[in-house]
C-alpha positions as CSV (number, residue, x, y, z in Angstrom):
1,D,63.4,-5.4,42.6
2,N,62.5,-4.4,45.7
3,D,60.0,-1.4,44.8
4,N,57.7,-3.7,42.3
5,Y,56.4,-7.1,43.2
6,T,53.2,-8.8,43.9
7,A,53.3,-10.7,46.9
8,L,50.5,-13.7,48.4
9,G,51.6,-14.5,52.1
10,L,51.1,-16.7,54.1
11,S,52.3,-15.8,57.9
12,A,53.1,-18.6,60.6
13,D,50.0,-17.6,63.0
14,G,47.5,-18.7,60.7
15,H,47.1,-15.0,58.4
16,Y,47.2,-14.6,55.3
17,A,47.7,-11.9,52.7
18,I,48.3,-10.4,48.8
19,W,49.8,-6.9,48.3
20,Q,51.4,-5.3,45.3
21,K,54.0,-2.7,46.0
22,R,54.8,-0.4,42.4
23,L,57.1,2.4,42.4
24,G,57.8,2.1,46.4
25,R,54.3,2.4,46.8
26,T,51.8,-0.7,48.6
27,T,48.5,-1.8,48.1
28,W,46.6,-4.3,50.1
29,L,44.7,-6.5,47.8
30,V,43.9,-8.8,50.5
31,D,44.8,-7.4,53.7
32,W,45.8,-9.9,56.8
33,T,43.0,-12.4,57.5
34,E,43.2,-15.1,60.2
35,A,42.9,-18.8,59.3
36,P,43.4,-20.6,61.9
37,D,43.6,-23.7,60.9
38,L,46.4,-23.0,58.8
39,A,48.6,-21.9,61.8
40,L,52.3,-23.4,61.0
41,S,54.3,-25.4,63.3
42,L,57.8,-26.4,63.1
43,G,58.7,-29.3,60.8
44,T,55.3,-29.7,59.4
45,P,55.2,-29.3,55.9
46,Q,52.9,-26.4,54.2
47,S,51.6,-27.3,50.8
48,L,51.2,-23.7,48.8
49,A,49.3,-22.7,45.7
50,A,50.7,-19.1,44.2
51,T,48.6,-18.6,40.9
52,C,48.5,-15.2,39.0
53,A,46.8,-15.7,35.6
54,G,46.1,-12.9,33.5
55,D,44.4,-9.8,36.1
56,G,43.2,-13.0,38.6
57,L,45.6,-14.0,41.8
58,R,44.8,-16.5,44.1
59,L,46.3,-17.9,46.9
60,E,46.2,-22.0,48.4
61,A,47.1,-23.2,51.4
62,A,46.7,-27.6,52.1
63,G,44.3,-27.4,48.8
64,Q,41.9,-24.7,50.5
65,A,41.6,-21.3,48.6
66,L,42.1,-19.1,51.0
67,A,42.1,-15.8,49.1
68,E,41.3,-14.2,45.7
69,A,42.2,-10.6,44.6
70,G,42.2,-8.7,40.9
71,D,45.5,-7.2,39.8
72,P,44.5,-3.7,38.7
73,A,47.2,-3.2,36.4
74,P,49.3,-6.7,35.8
75,I,52.3,-7.2,34.5
76,A,54.8,-9.9,33.3
77,G,57.7,-10.9,35.7
78,D,59.8,-13.9,37.5
79,V,58.8,-15.5,40.5
80,G,60.4,-15.7,43.8
81,L,60.3,-16.8,47.0
82,L,60.9,-15.0,50.4
83,A,60.4,-15.6,54.0
84,G,60.7,-13.0,56.5
85,L,59.4,-12.0,60.3
86,R,57.4,-9.5,60.7
87,A,58.4,-9.1,64.5
88,P,61.9,-10.0,66.1
89,G,62.6,-13.7,66.6
90,A,64.2,-17.0,64.8
91,L,63.0,-18.2,61.6
92,I,64.1,-21.2,59.3
93,V,62.5,-21.8,55.9
94,E,63.1,-24.7,53.4
95,F,61.3,-24.6,50.2
96,D,61.3,-27.7,48.6
97,D,59.9,-28.8,45.1
98,L,59.2,-25.9,43.7
99,V,56.7,-26.1,40.2
100,V,56.0,-23.0,37.5
101,T,54.0,-23.7,35.0
102,A,52.3,-21.9,32.5
103,V,48.7,-21.0,33.0
104,E,46.4,-21.7,30.2
């Protein structure tokens, strides 16, 4: 549903953010923040973890916590992966070894 989702994102230039879209309106829970040590490079795998448990949201990369936020109105839903560009250009992404587990 393009108008209702929660996203935990990491950009190739080493920025991260957490945002929600509800009824088409975007709310930034964590604005794009620089993490230069995590800048991605072609052919280099990146291990990511996104946790959505109760009203808590957490994003990790390479085993390091990047961001945490509270979800003001958590709802159940599906898991999806997306890749895109914020500016014109080319993008090559490969998702591998996706693991989804229930949080207790």
